[in-house]
C-alpha positions in Angstrom: 73.4 160.5 80.0 77.4 160.7 79.9 77.7 157.8 82.5 75.1 155.6 80.2 77.4 156.4 76.8 80.5 155.7 78.9 79.1 152.4 79.9 77.8 151.6 76.4 81.6 152.4 74.8 83.1 150.2 77.3 80.8 147.4 76.8 81.3 147.5 72.9 85.2 147.9 73.0 85.0 144.9 75.7 82.7 142.6 73.1 85.5 143.9 70.4 88.3 142.6 72.5 86.5 139.5 72.7 85.8 138.9 69.3 89.6 140.0 68.5 90.6 137.1 71.0 88.0 134.4 69.7 89.6 135.1 66.1 93.2 135.0 67.2 92.3 131.6 69.0 90.8 130.1 65.7 93.5 131.1 63.5 96.2 129.5 65.9 93.8 126.2 66.0 93.7 126.0 62.4 97.6 126.2 62.0 98.1 123.6 65.1 96.1 121.3 63.1 97.6 122.1 59.9 101.1 121.6 61.3 100.2 118.5 63.1 98.5 117.0 59.6 102.2 117.8 58.1 104.1 116.1 60.4 102.3 112.6 60.1 102.8 113.0 56.5 106.3 113.7 56.9 106.5 110.6 59.4 104.9 108.6 57.0 107.1 109.3 54.1 110.2 108.4 56.0 110.5 104.6 55.9 111.8 102.9 59.0 115.0 101.5 58.2 115.2 97.5 59.1 117.8 96.4 61.1 120.0 94.9 58.1 119.6 98.2 56.0 121.1 101.4 56.1 119.9 104.8 54.3 122.3 106.3 52.2 122.5 109.9 49.5 124.6 109.1 46.6 125.2 111.6 43.8 125.7 109.8 40.4 124.8 109.2 37.0 121.9 106.9 35.5 121.3 104.9 32.4 118.4 102.5 32.6 117.7 100.9 35.5 121.6 101.5 36.7 122.6 104.2 38.9 126.7 104.7 39.1 128.1 106.2 42.2 130.0 109.5 41.7 132.8 110.7 43.7 132.2 111.2 47.3 132.0 114.8 48.7 133.3 115.6 52.1 129.9 117.3 53.1 128.3 113.7 52.5 127.8 112.4 55.9 124.9 109.9 54.8 126.9 108.4 51.8 128.5 106.0 54.6 131.0 103.4 52.7 129.4 103.6 49.2 132.6 103.8 46.8 133.0 105.8 43.5 132.1 104.0 40.2 129.8 101.2 42.2 127.3 100.4 39.7 123.7 100.1 41.9 120.0 98.6 40.4 117.8 100.9 41.2 114.2 99.6 42.8 111.3 101.7 43.9 107.8 102.9 42.6 107.6 103.4 38.9 106.8 107.0 39.1 109.7 107.7 41.1 112.2 105.4 39.1 110.8 107.0 35.9 111.2 110.9 37.0 115.0 109.7 37.6 115.6 108.3 34.4 114.3 111.1 33.0 117.5 112.8 33.9 119.8 110.2 31.9 123.2 112.1 31.5 122.7 114.6 34.2 124.5 114.2 37.5 121.5 113.4 40.1 121.6 112.7 43.7 119.5 109.8 45.1 118.5 108.6 48.8 117.5 105.0 49.2 118.2 102.0 51.7 120.9 99.2 50.8 121.2 96.1 52.8 124.4 95.8 54.8 126.8 94.5 53.4 125.8 94.1 50.1 128.6 94.8 48.1 132.1 92.8 49.2 135.3 94.7 47.9 136.7 92.1 46.3 140.2 92.5 44.6 142.9 95.4 44.6 141.8 99.3 44.2 143.8 100.7 41.4 142.2 104.1 42.1 139.3 105.9 40.1 136.6 103.5 41.3 138.6 100.5 39.6 139.5 97.4 41.2 141.4 94.6 39.8 139.7 91.2 40.4 140.9 87.7 39.4 139.1 86.5 36.5 138.1 82.7 35.9 139.7 80.9 33.1 136.8 79.7 30.0 136.6 79.7 26.6 135.8 83.3 26.3 139.1 84.6 26.9 139.7 87.4 30.2 135.7 87.6 30.1 134.3 86.2 33.7 131.8 83.9 33.2 128.1 84.6 33.3 127.1 85.4 36.8 129.8 85.8 38.4 129.4 89.6 39.0 127.5 90.7 42.1 124.4 93.0 41.9 124.0 95.6 44.1 120.3 97.0 45.1 119.0 100.4 46.1 115.7 100.6 46.9 115.1 104.6 46.0 113.0 106.9 48.2 113.7 110.5 46.5 115.9 112.1 44.2 117.2 115.4 43.3 119.1 117.0 40.7 123.3 117.1 41.9 125.7 119.5 41.0 128.4 118.4 38.2 128.1 116.6 35.4 128.3 112.8 33.9 131.1 111.4 32.1 130.6 110.3 28.8 
C-alpha cells in the first residue's frame, strides 16, 4: 500500500510541475506578444527621414506658430547647426502643435524634421544669435522689402518641457 501512495504522490508532483511549466510558458508568450506589439508601434511613430531632410532636437520658446531656437548646449548632438535665435515655423498635427503652443512663454524642446540647407546664413554674425544683413533701399527707410526674409520650417514630431526660461 505504501508503494501505491508513493506512486500517487509522484504522479501529483509531476502533474504540478507540468502545470507550473505551462503557466510560465503562457506568461512568457504573452510578454513576447506585448513586446512585439510595442516595438511595432515605436517603429511606426518614428518617421523615416527623407534624403533631403534631417532630424533635429532644439530647445527654445514659442510665440504663436513660431518657434525661436534657444542657446545650444553641449549635450545636444541632434541639434546639428541650428543657430540660436533662428525662427522656425512649426508644422505638424493640430493636436501636437496645440500642446506646444499651450506652453508659450516656457522653454520647450521640440524634435522634428527640417530640410537640408533651408536656411542660408546671410550677413555677418555679431553674436548672441544676431546677424547684420545688407538691406534694400526703399521708401520705408531701413526696413527690408516684404518677402525678402526667408521662412524656415520644422515638421514637429514631438516635444517636451526643457530647463530654463524664455526671455521677456
